C-alpha positions in Angstrom: 0.0 0.0 0.1 1.2 3.4 -0.6 1.5 5.9 2.1 -1.4 7.9 0.7 -3.7 4.7 0.9 -2.7 4.3 4.5 -3.2 7.9 5.5 -6.6 8.8 7.1 -8.0 12.0 8.5 -8.6 10.9 12.1 -11.8 13.1 13.1 -12.3 11.3 16.4 -9.4 12.9 18.1 -9.7 16.7 19.0 -7.7 19.4 17.1 -5.0 19.6 19.8 -3.9 16.1 19.1 -4.4 16.4 15.3 -0.8 16.0 14.4 -0.3 13.2 16.4 -3.2 11.3 15.2 -2.4 12.0 11.5 1.3 11.2 12.1 0.6 7.7 13.2 -1.5 7.2 10.1 1.4 8.6 7.8 4.1 6.6 9.3 2.4 3.2 8.8 4.9 2.2 6.3 3.6 0.2 3.1 5.4 -2.9 4.0 3.0 -3.6 6.8 0.3 -4.0 4.2 1.8 -5.1 1.2 2.8 -8.3 3.2 -0.8 -8.9 2.7 -0.5 -9.6 -0.9 0.3 -13.2 -0.9 3.6 -14.2 -2.4 3.9 -17.0 -4.8 4.7 -19.4 -2.0 2.1 -18.2 0.3 -0.5 -18.8 -2.6 0.7 -22.3 -3.1 0.1 -23.1 0.5 -3.3 -21.5 0.5 -4.9 -23.1 -2.6 -6.6 -26.1 -1.1 -6.3 -29.1 1.1 -2.7 -30.1 0.5 -3.8 -33.1 -1.7 -1.6 -34.2 -4.7 -2.9 -32.2 -7.8 -3.5 -33.8 -11.2 -1.7 -32.6 -14.1 -4.8 -30.8 -15.4 -5.3 -29.0 -11.9 -1.5 -28.1 -11.7 -1.9 -26.3 -15.2 -4.8 -24.5 -14.1 -3.2 -23.4 -10.7 -0.1 -22.1 -12.5 -2.3 -20.2 -14.9 -4.4 -18.9 -12.3 -1.4 -17.8 -10.2 0.3 -16.0 -13.2 -3.0 -14.0 -13.7 -3.1 -13.0 -9.9 0.7 -11.9 -10.2 -0.4 -9.8 -13.3 -3.2 -8.4 -11.0 -0.7 -7.5 -8.5 1.3 -5.8 -10.7 -1.5 -3.6 -12.3 -2.6 -2.9 -8.7 0.7 -1.6 -7.5 0.7 0.6 -10.6 -2.8 2.0 -9.8 -4.4 0.4 -12.8 -7.2 -1.1 -10.9 -9.7 -1.8 -13.5 -7.2 -4.0 -15.5 -6.2 -5.6 -12.2 -9.8 -6.4 -11.6 -10.4 -7.9 -15.0 -7.2 -10.3 -14.3 -8.4 -11.4 -10.7 -12.0 -11.9 -12.3 -10.5 -14.3 -15.0 -8.6 -16.0 -12.3 -11.8 -16.9 -10.2 -13.5 -18.0 -13.5 -11.0 -20.7 -13.8 -10.6 -21.6 -10.1 -13.6 -20.2 -7.9 -12.3 -21.5 -4.6 -8.8 -19.8 -5.1 -8.6 -17.8 -1.6 -5.7 -15.3 -2.5 -7.8 -13.9 -5.5 -10.6 -12.8 -3.2 -8.0 -11.3 -1.0 -6.7 -9.4 -3.8 -10.1 -8.4 -5.3 -10.9 -7.1 -2.0 -7.7 -5.0 -2.0 -8.6 -3.6 -5.4 -12.3 -2.7 -4.4 -10.8 -1.0 -1.2 -8.6 1.2 -3.6 -11.8 1.9 -5.7 -13.7 3.1 -2.4 -16.1 0.4 -2.6 -16.1 -1.2 1.0 -19.2 -3.1 0.6 -17.6 -5.3 -2.4 -14.4 -5.2 -0.5 -16.1 -6.7 2.7 -17.9 -9.5 0.5 -14.6 -10.5 -0.9 -12.7 -10.7 2.6 -15.8 -12.7 4.0 -15.6 -15.3 1.0 -12.1 -15.7 1.4 -12.3 -16.4 5.1 -15.4 -18.7 4.7 -13.4 -20.7 2.1 -10.2 -20.5 4.6 -11.1 -19.3 8.0 -7.5 -19.3 9.1 -6.2 -17.4 6.0 -3.6 -15.0 7.8 -3.5 -12.6 4.7 -7.2 -12.3 4.7 -7.4 -11.8 8.1 -4.9 -9.2 8.4 -6.2 -7.1 5.3 -9.6 -7.5 6.5 -8.5 -6.2 9.8 -7.0 -3.2 8.0 -10.0 -2.4 5.9 -12.2 -2.8 8.9 -9.9 -0.1 10.6 -10.0 2.4 7.8 -13.8 2.1 8.0 -13.5 2.8 11.9 -15.1 -0.4 12.5 -12.6 -1.0 15.3 -14.0 -3.9 17.4 -14.3 -5.9 14.2 -10.9 -4.7 13.0 -9.1 -6.0 16.2 -10.9 -9.3 16.1 -9.4 -10.0 12.7 -5.9 -9.1 13.7 -6.0 -11.0 17.1 -7.2 -14.0 15.3 -4.2 -13.8 12.6 -1.8 -13.1 15.6 -3.6 -16.4 17.4 -2.4 -18.7 14.3 0.2 -21.3 15.0 3.5 -20.5 13.2 2.2 -17.2 11.8 5.0 -15.6 9.8 4.4 -12.0 9.7 3.3 -11.1 13.3 5.2 -7.8 13.3 3.0 -6.3 10.5 -0.1 -7.4 12.3 1.3 -5.9 15.7 1.8 -2.5 13.6 -1.3 -2.4 12.1 -3.4 -3.4 15.4 -1.3 -0.7 17.4 -2.0 2.1 14.9 -5.9 1.0 14.9 -6.0 0.9 18.7 -4.4 4.5 18.6 -7.2 5.6 16.4 -9.8 4.2 18.6 -8.3 6.2 21.3 -7.0 3.4 23.4 -3.4 4.5 23.6 -2.2 2.4 26.3 -3.3 -0.8 24.5 -1.7 0.8 21.3 1.6 1.2 23.4 1.4 -2.5 24.5 0.9 -3.8 21.1 3.6 -2.1 19.4 6.0 -3.0 22.1 5.2 -6.5 21.3 5.9 -5.9 17.7 9.3 -4.1 18.7 10.3 -7.1 20.7 10.2 -9.3 17.7 11.8 -6.7 15.2 13.6 -3.8 17.1 15.2 -2.6 13.8 11.6 -1.9 12.4 11.4 1.9 11.7 7.7 2.0 11.4 7.2 0.3 14.8 9.6 2.7 16.6 8.4 5.7 14.9 4.8 4.9 15.7 5.8 3.9 19.1 7.5 7.2 19.7 4.4 9.0 18.6 2.1 7.1 21.0 4.4 7.5 24.0 4.3 11.2 23.4 0.7 11.5 23.5 0.9 9.5 26.7 3.1 12.1 28.3 6.2 9.8 28.4 8.4 12.2 26.2 11.8 10.7 27.2 10.8 7.3 26.4 9.6 8.6 23.0 12.7 10.3 22.3 14.6 6.8 22.7 12.5 5.2 20.1 12.6 8.0 17.6 16.4 8.6 18.0 16.9 4.6 17.1 15.3 5.6 13.7 17.0 8.9 13.1 20.5 7.3 13.9 20.2 4.7 11.4 19.9 4.1 7.8 16.2 4.4 7.7 16.1 7.9 8.8 13.8 10.0 6.5 12.5 13.5 6.3 9.4 12.2 8.1 11.0 10.7 10.9 13.1 13.3 11.6 10.4 15.8 11.5 8.6 13.3 14.2 11.8 13.7 16.1 12.0 17.4 15.9 8.4 17.9 17.1 8.7 15.5 20.0 12.2 17.0 21.0 10.7 20.5 20.9 7.6 19.4 23.1 10.1 17.7 25.6 12.2 20.9 25.9 15.2 18.9 24.3 16.9 21.6 22.5 20.0 19.5 21.7 18.2 16.9 19.8 16.0 19.2 18.1 18.8 21.2 16.9 20.6 18.1 15.6 17.5 16.7 13.7 16.7 20.0 12.2 20.1 20.5 10.8 20.1 16.6 9.6 17.0 17.4 7.9 18.1 20.4 6.1 21.3 18.9 5.2 19.9 15.4 4.0 16.6 16.6 2.5 16.8 20.1 1.9 14.0 20.2 -0.9 11.7 18.2 1.5 8.7 20.1 2.7 9.7 19.2 6.4 12.9 20.9 5.6 11.3 23.8 4.2 8.9 24.0 7.0 11.7 23.9 9.7 13.6 26.7 7.8 10.4 28.8 8.0 9.7 27.8 11.7 6.4 26.1 10.8 6.7 23.5 13.3 2.8 23.4 13.9 1.9 23.0 10.3 -0.2 19.9 10.2 -0.7 19.9 6.4 2.9 18.4 6.3 1.5 15.1 7.6 -1.2 14.7 5.3 0.4 12.5 2.6 
């Protein structure tokens, strides 16, 4: 998913917390959700009961998988109508191919048709109740619709699956959705579980820093954002987050260091220009 698709204007928080609410949405990196588009290996594992396929069935399966790969490529390029055609062709050949329903749901979400997206997720989960990709992506779709309790149920079911291979992406998405729902303490706990599994993940650390700052834990928040800004994944966005948190915490040294880093490394970014102009309260910088 692109940052734009992950973003959301969070009207359930008061204006005073607007930059923090938007920030968590903006910094949910695409990798957390792109994992939901099943890989070739995941598709092969999700195609049926595990029984040996006949040569004819194998030929059909390969053809269907190829169509789904094409659909994913079109989807990534924003060619949603063509992507939808490829998915429909795949399902015409193999109506019980679960990853195709998940892919079609993603396409309908991008087309702002939540009813059809929901229907496809439900069909995927009817065919395969423990499909991790369907559970994760349906959880995110429900979160975007602010159907938070339903969203949490999908994420938690994915996390409860034995040998779930991608818990970090789901802890990240669940933590963001808990924040949006106003349960900041739960968000902190969830993001810390993800951090324990992948402490090098910049999205987890950045979102955790924002949540901790919202809870008034500025020193701890600075610890997590400093980890990001000291590493290879520092970006104009993460540096901007660090500057805002450091300024609020009264840490002039870190604020100055990250401002200098921002202006030197990303001089043409909107964040650097805003810093040069002293626009540290400009929430429009967060609307990606």
